[in-house]
C-alpha angles and dihedrals in degrees: 000000000000093000093048093050094049091047092053091049093051091048090051091055092047094050093049092049096048106041097126115126122224091201091060096051113034119088123221095010094159094052120103108224111218132169111257117208114257128146115259093227119080112272124208108252122248122217122252137187112287092029114135115219132191112205122186123186120197138169142170087269105045092193092066093059100034092100089060094060127079115240116271112241132201117250103204123198121188129193135163096277108026142029113212130185126194129185114240130186116233119240140217123243115211104228127219090271091056095251138126128198107236124192114261093352095065123201114014126186106226103158110117094016123121122224090258093051094047092046092052091047092053094044092051092051098041096047088064086071105023135037121251100345119194115209124196117189124187134177105231100189106048098152134176125192120211117191139172129028100010127117095244113019118191148102115294130198111217125215092205127060092212105071128160130211091250092051090052091051087049090057087055090050094249132284122309120238087261095060122107107238099186098065112029105171127227125196118195135169111234117182091340094310125107111237125196127206142154137230127202106220092188089068124077087220088074089089089058095049115127091242099041088111108064131220131212115290095015115155122214118197124190111200119219117247126235093269091059092045092051092049096045095094097027111122143158093278089058091053092050092050093046091049091049093048091047092051092046091048091052094048094048092044090055091052093046092051090053 
């Protein structure tokens, strides 16, 4: 009788202290995570619809290439004390058909092209009308989203087009102590289809993973560990109940022992 009572009391405390639900917290639970084939070396990015490009054309004689540049606009900011204006170059949005409208040259298909390929295409076309053009192409909206058990989750715009998984986690100020490090999840769009995969950060082979080098719009998700799940619904009422059960158990145990 004594043993049964003490066992029930202990189980009650355990249930109250671990009532978090995995099903309520974990993202993408019904998705099968499989390794998608990507080379381990960094690959030059290819442009996709909704990418924003800045393209600047220069030459020894700026007047010869001026028609190939979008007008520079003023980006005004106003606060209580000062009014500041900064010149900003306009950008090109890749439409759903994978095209941009380029001055003089008209509609250009850029979807699937790398920066090198697009640069060479523009140079070849522009040099038919201007001498020795220099073309600089940059992806302006290279973004990575980091979610889950990291210190600062969010969407980050990268200045570089060669970004690694560790650099992205650095932008999010690293994993918390509650993040699972053995199966960090990566979501990437490949040929219009969302692909899911995992990386084990506890292994040195993580730097050789086929998706260690990120692409624009990749999503990284750090799943919470069991400790975080158990504490997810723990509150002050739970602590009061546990304390009360513990006190009652002690009192009854003392009487039973006597």
